[in-house]
N, CA and C atoms as an extended XYZ file, in Angstrom:
324
Properties=species:S:1:pos:R:3:atomname:S:1:resname:S:1:resid:I:1 pbc="F F F"
N        10.691       -5.783       -2.816 N   MET     1
C         9.282       -5.693       -2.503 CA  MET     1
C         8.813       -4.247       -2.543 C   MET     1
N         9.662       -3.301       -2.274 N   ALA     2
C         9.237       -1.912       -2.213 CA  ALA     2
C         9.341       -1.207       -3.556 C   ALA     2
N         9.892       -1.882       -4.550 N   LYS     3
C        10.077       -1.241       -5.842 CA  LYS     3
C         8.868       -1.491       -6.731 C   LYS     3
N         8.475       -0.495       -7.536 N   PRO     4
C         7.376       -0.723       -8.458 CA  PRO     4
C         7.749       -1.777       -9.488 C   PRO     4
N         6.780       -2.604       -9.840 N   ALA     5
C         6.995       -3.635      -10.845 CA  ALA     5
C         6.435       -3.139      -12.169 C   ALA     5
N         7.042       -2.092      -12.710 N   SER     6
C         6.504       -1.488      -13.926 CA  SER     6
C         7.024       -2.192      -15.165 C   SER     6
N         6.210       -2.148      -16.204 N   LYS     7
C         6.577       -2.715      -17.489 CA  LYS     7
C         6.963       -1.568      -18.413 C   LYS     7
N         7.777       -1.851      -19.381 N   ALA     8
C         8.230       -0.815      -20.296 CA  ALA     8
C         7.062       -0.177      -21.053 C   ALA     8
N         5.974       -0.910      -21.260 N   THR     9
C         4.833       -0.388      -22.009 CA  THR     9
C         3.876        0.417      -21.142 C   THR     9
N         4.013        0.343      -19.846 N   ASP    10
C         3.118        1.057      -18.943 CA  ASP    10
C         3.577        2.495      -18.751 C   ASP    10
N         2.628        3.434      -18.805 N   ALA    11
C         2.947        4.827      -18.535 CA  ALA    11
C         2.959        5.079      -17.032 C   ALA    11
N         2.232        4.252      -16.280 N   MET    12
C         2.122        4.429      -14.832 CA  MET    12
C         2.862        3.287      -14.134 C   MET    12
N         3.537        3.582      -13.021 N   PRO    13
C         4.179        2.499      -12.272 CA  PRO    13
C         3.124        1.542      -11.717 C   PRO    13
N         3.453        0.263      -11.699 N   THR    14
C         2.541       -0.767      -11.223 CA  THR    14
C         3.135       -1.417       -9.985 C   THR    14
N         2.317       -1.550       -8.961 N   PHE    15
C         2.745       -2.112       -7.686 CA  PHE    15
C         1.991       -3.403       -7.404 C   PHE    15
N         2.673       -4.363       -6.814 N   GLN    16
C         1.991       -5.549       -6.305 CA  GLN    16
C         1.359       -5.150       -4.982 C   GLN    16
N         0.117       -5.575       -4.773 N   VAL    17
C        -0.599       -5.237       -3.548 CA  VAL    17
C        -1.260       -6.483       -2.968 C   VAL    17
N        -1.583       -6.400       -1.706 N   ALA    18
C        -2.344       -7.455       -1.040 CA  ALA    18
C        -3.759       -6.925       -0.844 C   ALA    18
N        -4.700       -7.460       -1.608 N   HIS    19
C        -6.109       -7.068       -1.484 CA  HIS    19
C        -6.764       -8.123       -0.606 C   HIS    19
N        -7.083       -7.727        0.629 N   LEU    20
C        -7.590       -8.660        1.628 CA  LEU    20
C        -8.946       -8.218        2.151 C   LEU    20
N        -9.653       -9.177        2.730 N   GLN    21
C       -10.896       -8.847        3.412 CA  GLN    21
C       -10.775       -9.352        4.843 C   GLN    21
N       -11.104       -8.486        5.776 N   ARG    22
C       -11.018       -8.819        7.202 CA  ARG    22
C       -12.253       -8.256        7.885 C   ARG    22
N       -12.970       -9.107        8.600 N   ASP    23
C       -14.188       -8.692        9.300 CA  ASP    23
C       -15.171       -7.993        8.349 C   ASP    23
N       -15.269       -8.497        7.121 N   GLY    24
C       -16.205       -7.950        6.152 CA  GLY    24
C       -15.782       -6.643        5.513 C   GLY    24
N       -14.562       -6.194        5.780 N   ARG    25
C       -14.057       -4.939        5.204 CA  ARG    25
C       -12.862       -5.243        4.321 C   ARG    25
N       -12.745       -4.485        3.232 N   ASP    26
C       -11.633       -4.656        2.305 CA  ASP    26
C       -10.499       -3.709        2.662 C   ASP    26
N        -9.282       -4.221        2.485 N   ILE    27
C        -8.078       -3.423        2.681 CA  ILE    27
C        -7.122       -3.734        1.543 C   ILE    27
N        -6.462       -2.708        1.055 N   ILE    28
C        -5.478       -2.855       -0.014 CA  ILE    28
C        -4.138       -2.413        0.555 C   ILE    28
N        -3.279       -3.380        0.832 N   ILE    29
C        -1.983       -3.103        1.443 CA  ILE    29
C        -0.956       -2.934        0.324 C   ILE    29
N        -0.306       -1.767        0.313 N   VAL    30
C         0.648       -1.433       -0.737 CA  VAL    30
C         2.046       -1.300       -0.134 C   VAL    30
N         2.932       -2.267       -0.379 N   PRO    31
C         4.314       -2.106        0.087 CA  PRO    31
C         5.002       -0.997       -0.704 C   PRO    31
N         5.564       -0.045        0.008 N   VAL    32
C         6.278        1.067       -0.624 CA  VAL    32
C         7.707        1.106       -0.094 C   VAL    32
N         8.531        1.880       -0.739 N   ASP    33
C         9.926        2.025       -0.345 CA  ASP    33
C        10.022        2.657        1.041 C   ASP    33
N        11.046        2.290        1.794 N   ARG    34
C        11.188        2.826        3.160 CA  ARG    34
C        11.343        4.343        3.175 C   ARG    34
N        11.736        4.953        2.062 N   ALA    35
C        11.843        6.412        1.978 CA  ALA    35
C        10.474        7.080        2.160 C   ALA    35
N         9.404        6.330        1.934 N   PHE    36
C         8.051        6.866        2.138 CA  PHE    36
C         7.900        7.379        3.572 C   PHE    36
N         8.474        6.670        4.521 N   GLY    37
C         8.378        7.054        5.927 CA  GLY    37
C         9.096        8.350        6.262 C   GLY    37
N        10.011        8.776        5.403 N   LYS    38
C        10.755       10.011        5.633 CA  LYS    38
C        10.082       11.222        4.992 C   LYS    38
N         9.023       10.964        4.221 N   ARG    39
C         8.300       12.066        3.579 CA  ARG    39
C         7.414       12.774        4.603 C   ARG    39
N         7.039       13.996        4.293 N   SER    40
C         6.154       14.747        5.192 CA  SER    40
C         4.787       14.086        5.234 C   SER    40
N         4.037       14.285        6.324 N   PRO    41
C         2.677       13.734        6.381 CA  PRO    41
C         1.808       14.179        5.203 C   PRO    41
N         1.985       15.411        4.747 N   ALA    42
C         1.205       15.907        3.606 CA  ALA    42
C         1.560       15.141        2.332 C   ALA    42
N         2.848       14.881        2.133 N   GLU    43
C         3.294       14.138        0.956 CA  GLU    43
C         2.820       12.685        1.029 C   GLU    43
N         2.896       12.082        2.221 N   GLN    44
C         2.399       10.719        2.390 CA  GLN    44
C         0.906       10.657        2.065 C   GLN    44
N         0.150       11.631        2.538 N   ALA    45
C        -1.294       11.670        2.278 CA  ALA    45
C        -1.566       11.804        0.784 C   ALA    45
N        -0.790       12.632        0.110 N   ARG    46
C        -0.972       12.848       -1.326 CA  ARG    46
C        -0.735       11.550       -2.099 C   ARG    46
N         0.294       10.821       -1.744 N   ILE    47
C         0.604        9.554       -2.404 CA  ILE    47
C        -0.474        8.517       -2.088 C   ILE    47
N        -0.880        8.448       -0.829 N   GLN    48
C        -1.918        7.497       -0.434 CA  GLN    48
C        -3.221        7.785       -1.187 C   GLN    48
N        -3.557        9.051       -1.331 N   GLU    49
C        -4.773        9.424       -2.064 CA  GLU    49
C        -4.666        9.035       -3.538 C   GLU    49
N        -3.470        9.145       -4.112 N   ALA    50
C        -3.272        8.731       -5.504 CA  ALA    50
C        -3.496        7.222       -5.649 C   ALA    50
N        -2.979        6.445       -4.699 N   PHE    51
C        -3.236        4.999       -4.703 CA  PHE    51
C        -4.732        4.729       -4.558 C   PHE    51
N        -5.407        5.476       -3.688 N   GLN    52
C        -6.836        5.265       -3.474 CA  GLN    52
C        -7.618        5.556       -4.764 C   GLN    52
N        -7.276        6.643       -5.446 N   ARG    53
C        -7.922        6.962       -6.733 CA  ARG    53
C        -7.689        5.844       -7.742 C   ARG    53
N        -6.467        5.323       -7.770 N   SER    54
C        -6.134        4.241       -8.691 CA  SER    54
C        -6.934        2.987       -8.371 C   SER    54
N        -7.102        2.688       -7.091 N   ALA    55
C        -7.891        1.521       -6.688 CA  ALA    55
C        -9.351        1.685       -7.118 C   ALA    55
N        -9.898        2.873       -6.937 N   LEU    56
C       -11.273        3.121       -7.363 CA  LEU    56
C       -11.404        2.966       -8.875 C   LEU    56
N       -10.445        3.505       -9.616 N   ALA    57
C       -10.470        3.396      -11.073 CA  ALA    57
C       -10.379        1.945      -11.527 C   ALA    57
N        -9.676        1.114      -10.758 N   ALA    58
C        -9.514       -0.301      -11.079 CA  ALA    58
C       -10.656       -1.148      -10.506 C   ALA    58
N       -11.648       -0.477       -9.905 N   GLU    59
C       -12.785       -1.157       -9.271 CA  GLU    59
C       -12.321       -2.165       -8.226 C   GLU    59
N       -11.328       -1.740       -7.452 N   MET    60
C       -10.786       -2.543       -6.363 CA  MET    60
C       -11.266       -1.897       -5.060 C   MET    60
N       -12.255       -2.494       -4.406 N   PRO    61
C       -12.794       -1.872       -3.201 CA  PRO    61
C       -11.837       -1.978       -2.017 C   PRO    61
N       -11.926       -1.005       -1.133 N   GLY    62
C       -11.159       -1.072        0.100 CA  GLY    62
C       -10.365        0.183        0.370 C   GLY    62
N        -9.892        0.249        1.593 N   VAL    63
C        -9.051        1.362        2.007 CA  VAL    63
C        -7.603        1.012        1.667 C   VAL    63
N        -6.906        1.960        1.063 N   VAL    64
C        -5.505        1.753        0.692 CA  VAL    64
C        -4.618        2.091        1.883 C   VAL    64
N        -3.705        1.177        2.185 N   VAL    65
C        -2.786        1.359        3.304 CA  VAL    65
C        -1.350        1.128        2.828 C   VAL    65
N        -0.567        2.192        2.719 N   PRO    66
C         0.854        1.997        2.419 CA  PRO    66
C         1.571        1.405        3.636 C   PRO    66
N         2.466        0.462        3.392 N   VAL    67
C         3.290       -0.126        4.455 CA  VAL    67
C         4.743       -0.083        3.992 C   VAL    67
N         5.649        0.063        4.957 N   TRP    68
C         7.073        0.113        4.636 CA  TRP    68
C         7.853       -0.367        5.848 C   TRP    68
N         9.106       -0.677        5.615 N   GLU    69
C         9.990       -1.095        6.699 CA  GLU    69
C        10.632        0.143        7.288 C   GLU    69
N        10.505        0.317        8.613 N   ASP    70
C        11.107        1.482        9.254 CA  ASP    70
C        12.597        1.230        9.529 C   ASP    70
N        13.257        2.216       10.102 N   ALA    71
C        14.701        2.121       10.349 CA  ALA    71
C        15.066        0.971       11.280 C   ALA    71
N        14.136        0.561       12.137 N   ALA    72
C        14.396       -0.539       13.067 CA  ALA    72
C        14.033       -1.897       12.468 C   ALA    72
N        13.570       -1.900       11.206 N   GLY    73
C        13.233       -3.156       10.554 CA  GLY    73
C        11.809       -3.623       10.797 C   GLY    73
N        11.009       -2.800       11.459 N   ARG    74
C         9.605       -3.150       11.708 CA  ARG    74
C         8.721       -2.581       10.607 C   ARG    74
N         7.538       -3.148       10.478 N   MET    75
C         6.605       -2.641        9.492 CA  MET    75
C         5.913       -1.400       10.028 C   MET    75
N         5.971       -0.329        9.258 N   ALA    76
C         5.252        0.899        9.570 CA  ALA    76
C         4.106        1.008        8.573 C   ALA    76
N         3.092        1.777        8.926 N   PHE    77
C         1.943        1.903        8.037 CA  PHE    77
C         1.250        3.238        8.245 C   PHE    77
N         0.441        3.592        7.263 N   ARG    78
C        -0.391        4.792        7.322 CA  ARG    78
C        -1.809        4.299        7.060 C   ARG    78
N        -2.637        4.259        8.121 N   ALA    79
C        -3.964        3.663        8.016 CA  ALA    79
C        -4.944        4.306        8.989 C   ALA    79
N        -6.226        4.201        8.680 N   PRO    80
C        -7.236        4.674        9.633 CA  PRO    80
C        -7.169        3.843       10.927 C   PRO    80
N        -7.505        4.448       12.066 N   PRO    81
C        -7.421        3.741       13.350 CA  PRO    81
C        -8.100        2.371       13.409 C   PRO    81
N        -9.255        2.148       12.767 N   PRO    82
C        -9.860        0.817       12.870 CA  PRO    82
C        -8.976       -0.318       12.325 C   PRO    82
N        -7.981        0.003       11.529 N   TRP    83
C        -7.102       -1.008       10.962 CA  TRP    83
C        -5.823       -1.213       11.763 C   TRP    83
N        -5.545       -0.367       12.743 N   HIS    84
C        -4.273       -0.437       13.460 CA  HIS    84
C        -4.031       -1.786       14.137 C   HIS    84
N        -5.027       -2.323       14.813 N   GLU    85
C        -4.829       -3.593       15.531 CA  GLU    85
C        -4.415       -4.699       14.570 C   GLU    85
N        -5.123       -4.820       13.449 N   PHE    86
C        -4.764       -5.838       12.460 CA  PHE    86
C        -3.359       -5.606       11.925 C   PHE    86
N        -3.047       -4.381       11.534 N   LEU    87
C        -1.742       -4.093       10.943 CA  LEU    87
C        -0.597       -4.297       11.925 C   LEU    87
N        -0.832       -4.062       13.197 N   LYS    88
C         0.202       -4.315       14.203 CA  LYS    88
C         0.440       -5.813       14.407 C   LYS    88
N        -0.517       -6.639       13.959 N   SER    89
C        -0.401       -8.087       14.149 CA  SER    89
C         0.309       -8.782       12.984 C   SER    89
N         0.646       -8.036       11.938 N   ILE    90
C         1.305       -8.639       10.776 CA  ILE    90
C         2.668       -7.977       10.547 C   ILE    90
N         3.425       -8.524        9.618 N   ASP    91
C         4.731       -7.945        9.300 CA  ASP    91
C         4.940       -7.960        7.789 C   ASP    91
N         6.089       -7.499        7.354 N   MET    92
C         6.370       -7.411        5.922 CA  MET    92
C         6.422       -8.797        5.268 C   MET    92
N         6.810       -9.830        6.015 N   VAL    93
C         6.820      -11.189        5.463 CA  VAL    93
C         5.382      -11.616        5.151 C   VAL    93
N         4.466      -11.338        6.081 N   TYR    94
C         3.043      -11.641        5.850 CA  TYR    94
C         2.567      -10.918        4.602 C   TYR    94
N         2.883       -9.628        4.490 N   VAL    95
C         2.452       -8.836        3.335 CA  VAL    95
C         3.002       -9.452        2.054 C   VAL    95
N         4.277       -9.816        2.049 N   ALA    96
C         4.898      -10.391        0.850 CA  ALA    96
C         4.196      -11.670        0.415 C   ALA    96
N         3.765      -12.473        1.374 N   THR    97
C         3.095      -13.724        1.022 CA  THR    97
C         1.637      -13.505        0.622 C   THR    97
N         1.094      -12.334        0.939 N   ALA    98
C        -0.316      -12.050        0.640 CA  ALA    98
C        -0.500      -11.270       -0.667 C   ALA    98
N         0.578      -10.889       -1.330 N   LEU    99
C         0.459      -10.114       -2.570 CA  LEU    99
C        -0.343      -10.921       -3.590 C   LEU    99
N        -1.442      -10.340       -4.073 N   ASN   100
C        -2.320      -11.097       -4.962 CA  ASN   100
C        -2.916      -10.278       -6.108 C   ASN   100
N        -2.600       -8.996       -6.185 N   ARG   101
C        -3.134       -8.151       -7.253 CA  ARG   101
C        -2.053       -7.137       -7.636 C   ARG   101
N        -2.312       -6.422       -8.718 N   THR   102
C        -1.438       -5.304       -9.090 CA  THR   102
C        -2.283       -4.054       -9.179 C   THR   102
N        -1.641       -2.936       -8.943 N   LEU   103
C        -2.317       -1.647       -8.981 CA  LEU   103
C        -1.397       -0.652       -9.674 C   LEU   103
N        -1.901       -0.029      -10.735 N   SER   104
C        -1.143        0.999      -11.447 CA  SER   104
C        -1.425        2.338      -10.801 C   SER   104
N        -0.377        3.044      -10.460 N   LEU   105
C        -0.512        4.320       -9.750 CA  LEU   105
C        -0.763        5.461      -10.716 C   LEU   105
N        -1.868        6.176      -10.467 N   GLU   106
C        -2.118        7.399      -11.205 CA  GLU   106
C        -1.185        8.460      -10.659 C   GLU   106
N        -0.989        9.524      -11.386 N   SER   107
C        -0.111       10.600      -10.921 CA  SER   107
C        -0.650       11.188       -9.629 C   SER   107
N         0.224       11.323       -8.602 N   PRO   108
C        -0.247       11.837       -7.307 CA  PRO   108
C        -0.664       13.279       -7.334 C   PRO   108
């Protein structure tokens, strides 16, 4: 689930994402490798911004939220505070069942 689903013909890695709407707001949940959690906050922000640019280019509305499995096996995420309550109520199994779109990552 955390690996990019890239095709040999694609120049950019492609990720399966869950594009959801909750309380009238769009969210794009991107499962990433657990190594994402070990990156510096600046590096995480840079990658998240690259996903956000890619979503805008793909005309996919919403805030991009990377999610990953932490060392304890729980879902970790990087999201604005208004999304924390919702994200704390779901897990990686929920995310896996909600995958419904693909997003090609532009260079970070």
